[in-house]
N, C-alpha and C positions, 0 to 999 in steps of 0.2 A: 702054359695050358694051349692044349691046339688051336688054332684057328677055328674049326667047327664047334668048340666049349665055348670058344668067347662069342661067336653068332648066336648060338644060343643063348646064352648070359643076354646080353641087350634084347633080343626078339622076347625070350621071354619074360623078363622086366616087364618092360612094354606092355606085355599081353597081359600082364597081371594087372599093372597101372588102370589100364583099360578099363576092364572088368569091374576091377574095384572102385572107379568115380561110377560106372554103370547103377553099381549096389547101393553107392551111397545118394547119387543123384536119381534113384528110380521114380517114375513117373506115378504122382498118385491120382490120375483124373485123366479124362479125356483131350480137358486143353495141356494140361501137363505133356503128355503123349504126344499131341500134335503142334501145338507151340511153346511145348516149355512155359507153359504158363504165363506167356506175352509180358515178362520179367525180366529178360535177359539183360544186362548193360553192351551199351552201344561197344566197347573196345574189346568186353567176351565175345559178343555175335560178330563182330571185324575180325577177330581171330580162330571161331571156329568157322565163318564162312569162308575164308583163306584156305582154311583145310579142306574145306567142301570144295569148292574149285579146285586148289590143287593137286588134281586125281595123280593115277601112275602114269596118265598122257605125262603132265607138267615135269613130274619129277624122272622120269627111268627114260619117256618116250627126246619129252621136247630137244635135250641138249642131243641126243642123239642122233635125230635128223639136222640138225644144223650141224652136227660134225659132219655128215656125209654132203651133206649137199650147201652148206656156206652159207653166204650174202643171202643167196635167194631163196631158201627157206626159213627167214626171219618171219615170212607171213605167218609163219604159228604164234609165232610171239606176240607179234600187231594186233592180227585178227585176235586172240585170246585175252590181251591184255583192251581191246580196243572194244570187247562184247563185253565185259565187265563195267566197260564206261558206259556204255548203251542204258544197261541195267540200271545200273548206280542212279543214274540220269533221269531214266525216263522212265521206269518202271516200280521201282523200290518202292518211294513215298507214298507212290497213290496206292498201289498194292496195300500197303500199310496203313493206308486212309481208311480202307474200305471195310476194314478189321473182320476177312473171313479168315478160316483154317489153311485151307487148301487154294489152289489154285483152280481146278474145277468148282469149287466154291465162288469164285470171284467171279467166273465166267458165265456161271449159271444165271446168278441171281442179277452179272450185271448187265445180259442181254435178257433176261426174262422165259429163259429155256430152259426146260429139260434136256433136250437134244444138242442143245452148245454143251450142256454139262457134261453129258453123255461122252458126246465126241472129244471133250479136253480130256477124261478117262482115259480113252482108247491112246489118245496119242501120248500121253502122260505114261503109260506103261511100257508104251511102244518104244517112246523114247530112253526110259528108264532101264529098261530090261538091254536093250543094244549096249547101253552105257555100260551097266556093272558089268557084264561077258568082258567089256576093256579094262575093268579093275580086275577081277578075278582074273585072267590073262596076266596080268602085272604081279600081280600078288606072287602067281603061279611059277613066274622069271623068276623071282627073288628066292623064294621058298626052295625050289628044283637046285641051284645055285648055291646060299647060303644053311638051308638045311639039311642039303643031301638028300632030298627028297624027291620022289618024281612029279613033274608039273602036275598031273593029276591029284594026287594027294596032296602039295601046296593048296592047290584050289580048294580042296573039301575044308584044313586047315584054317585059314582063310574065311570062307563061308564060315564055319562054327564061331569064330570068336566075333566074328559080327552080329549074327546070330541072336548069341550070347548077352552082348551089351544094348543092343538093339531092343530084344524082346524088355529087359529087365527095366531102362531108362526111355526108349521112347526118342521123344525129339531132347528132354529134356536129360538122357542121361550124355544122350547123343551128345548136345552143344557143349557139357567138361569137357566129354572124352576126347571131341577134337579140339578144343584146346592143346588137348596135352598133346594131341597125335600133332597141332602144327608146330608147337615146340619140340618135338622130337625131329619133324622132319628139315624142319629150318635148320636145327644142328645140324644133323644128319650129310646135307646139303649144302652148309656153307665151311666146314670147318676142314675136307678133304680139298676143298676147293681156294681155300687158305693156304694150307701146304702146299696146293700145286704149283700156287701162282707165286709163292715162295721162290718156291726150286728155280723155276724156270724164269724168275722176271727181277729177283729180288724184293720185290712189291706185293703185300702178303693182303692188299686188296684185289680178288680178283677182277672185279670192270675195270679197275685202272693198269692193273699187270699186263689187261689184254694192250693196252694202248701200249705198252711201255716196251723194254729192251731184254730180248732174247740172250740170258747173262752167255749163255757157251760160245752163241755166234759174236756177239755185238750188233746184230741186227734187231730192227723192230720186230718183235715177235711176228705180229701180221706179214709182215713182207718176208721173213723167214717162213709161215707153214704157207705162203703164197707159192715161195721158190719150190720146198720138198712135196708140195700135193702137183704142180705144173711138172716136175720131173717124174711122176710117174705116172702122167700125161692126164689128170684130168685137171680140168677148168680150175682157176685159185681160186680161191677159199674167199674173196672179196671181191668177186668180180660182179659186173653190176647184171642187171636185169634186162633184158632185149626188150622185152612185152610188159612195158610200164603197165598199160590198161588190165590186162593178167592178172598182173601181181593184185593191183588195184581191187580187182572183183573177188580174186581169190578171199582175201583180205576180208573183205566186207559180207561175204558171203560165209568167213566164220565168224566175223562179231554179231551178223545176227544171229547166226545159230547157236550162239554159246549164250547170249543173252536171252536167251530162253531156254534155258538150262533149267528144269522143276525142282530140282532138289536143291540150286541155291532161292532161288526166288523166295519156296518157303521160307528161308532161313530170314527173310524180312518180317513175320510174319510174330516173328519173338520178343519185338522191342515194346517197350510200352507207350511209347508216343510217334506220329509220323515224324519228327525232328529226329529224334534216335534214328529210325531206320536212316535217313539223313547221314547221322555222324557215324553209324555204322557203316553204311557203304563207304566212306571216305577212310574210315579204321582198313575196312578189310583189302582197298588199294594197294596202300602203305606196306601192308603186311603180304601183298602177293608180291609186291616190289622188288621186297627183300630176296627174293627167289629169281625173279623175272630178271633181273639187272645182272643177277650170277649165270645163269646159263647159261650166254654166249661165251661170257671167259670157260665155263667146262669143257662147253664145243670143241673149243678152237685149242684150246691145251690140252682133252683129250685126243684130239685128229693128230698134235704132234708128237704128241707121248710114245703114241699107235704106231706111226711109220718110221720114229725113231728107234721103236723097239723091234720092227723086223729089219731096216736100215741102221745099224748102228754106226756106219762110216759115210750116208747119207745114202739119196736115192742110186746114183751114178754107181754105188760099189755093190760090194754080192751083199744078198740077202745073209742071215743067220740061217743056219741047219736047222732043218725039220727037230732033227734027233734033239737039238743045244738047246730047242725052245724053250721061253720060260716058264714057272709052273703054272704062274694064273692061263695060260694060254690051254694047256692040258687040263684042267679043272675046269674052263669053260667050253672043252669040247665035247665034255660028257653030260652037258646039256643038249647040247646040238646044236648050240647058238653060235659057235664058230668050225667051219668046216675047212678042212684040207685036200687040196686034190694034187700030187706033184706029177704036172702036165709034162714036164719036159726031164724027166726022173733021173734029177742033178742035186736032189736029196736037201733045195735049200728052198724060203717061201719066197714067191714072188706074187707082189699085191699092187697091182696097177690098172688102170682103166682099158681092158682088150677092147672095151665098145670104141675106144677114138682108131680112128682108121688112119688121121693124120699119124700118132706117136706107131704104127704098127711100125715101122724099117726100126724106129730108135729101139722098140722090143725085141726085135729082132735080130738086129745088133747085138743084142744084150744075153740073144740067147735065150728068152723068157719064149714062152709059148703058149701064154695065158693066164689069166689071174686065178692062182693057187689059194687063194685066203680069202673064205665067206664070212664077215663079222656082221651078226643082224647087231643093227644101232638100235636095238633094246637094253642093250651090256656096256653101251659106251660109259656110262656114268655108274653102273654098278661095279663095274671093272677097274675103273678112273685109280681107283685108290690102290688096288693090287698093281695098275699098269704101273704108277709113281714110286711102287716100294714104299708106301708110307705104311704106320705101325699096324699090329693087328685091330687095334681096340678099333683104330680107323675105319676098318674096312666092316669089324659085327656095329659100328655105329650106323654103316650107309644102308646096312640089312637092314636095319630097324627103322630106318626114315623111310627107305622105298616100302617096305609091308605099310607103314602108318598111314603113306600118302593114297594108297589103294584103298584102304582097309576103312580111311576116312569118308572120303565119296561113294564107297559102297553103300556102307553105313545110312548115311543122307539120300541114295538111290532106294533104298531100302524099304525106309519111310515111307518116300513120297508115295511109291507102290502102295504099301498097308496104308495108305490114309486113305489114299482115292477107291479102293477099293471098299474098306469098311465104312468112309464118312461120305463120300459123295455115290459112289454103287449103293450098296446095302442101305444106308441113314438114311438117302435120301431119296434114292427111285425105286429099288427092291421092297425094303420098310420099314419106313419113316416112324411105326410105334416101335424099334428096336430099341431098347433101356441102355443106358450108357455104360451098365457094368458088360455088356453083353456085344456091344460095337467094340468096345475095350479088345 
């Protein structure tokens, strides 16, 4: 079976699963549509919240940006995790205690103000629309590569799938769909990481393998990675950050920003009691940690594999011929997310840091005339199994996982938007006499 049909099989099966769950768990009242009836088990809600939290940014982009920037870019990992801790400790239990459907509902009643409610609705819509654009963009990247459709067509397919199960199920259907999506995305993220960690270090546990020994060179993996990237004019992968204050403030801003994500906050209205909201927050942190502890290992190993692909005999030796480039580069070139320009007309791929003035004499000595390969950070996780020559089914699995990550968050965002418009804007401000049926 070709790779295309394997991808179709995995992605198609996941779509059927999501829609089937939504039909099975369809909402029958406004309470079920907004807060899943308020009876979701803390473990179930923890898994659904983790899927809501871990968007395309976590699945696709986070490891990519860490692979590109090294330790300095770990602020995203720390900021997003810290933001969830803030949410779990300072917001979730108290919002559930207030017993409302939505965040604007809470704000309007807490401050006895229709104006405050309206401001909350506007803020929620602006935040959610901005964020859902990112999810659809991530889905478009995954679709364009794995299902071989245009980026725009991929976005429309993703939107149609989310629309189908969100309308059927509301929060009730989305909750159980997100549980399935969490299972898909965590398996899809972990299995390639286990394969690659075992290939490179002999240790199948990625987070331990990252601090293990590189099998081929006998060096610690991170020392090996530092050596190869420095040989290409980049800063050491594990280099410390000069401006600690800036790193702290950047992390803090990410924490405060992500703690206020409306589609995550509304998940804590779905559990029966305040104590369940606290337990739910704890379970969510465990489920998030499974991916977030793996991401740095995925990033470091992907960066090393990428360099080794271009320079099989080391950065100081000749790079591969462009005509002999691996199939995965050819495939990703078709999406426009990898670009090659032969600046010195030698037919080889030179990939190095041409912005480093101190490295310029070395580059000139090697006959390099500028970086020739541009790799979009968003493809690092998705291309990782192909770079490492993993089996075809693993590539199909990561396709399903990437799409699950984008769809799970998009569904939560769309529900937050629809709830704000129907319940907080129309029901509460514009037409308080509207019936439950018309509100739905």
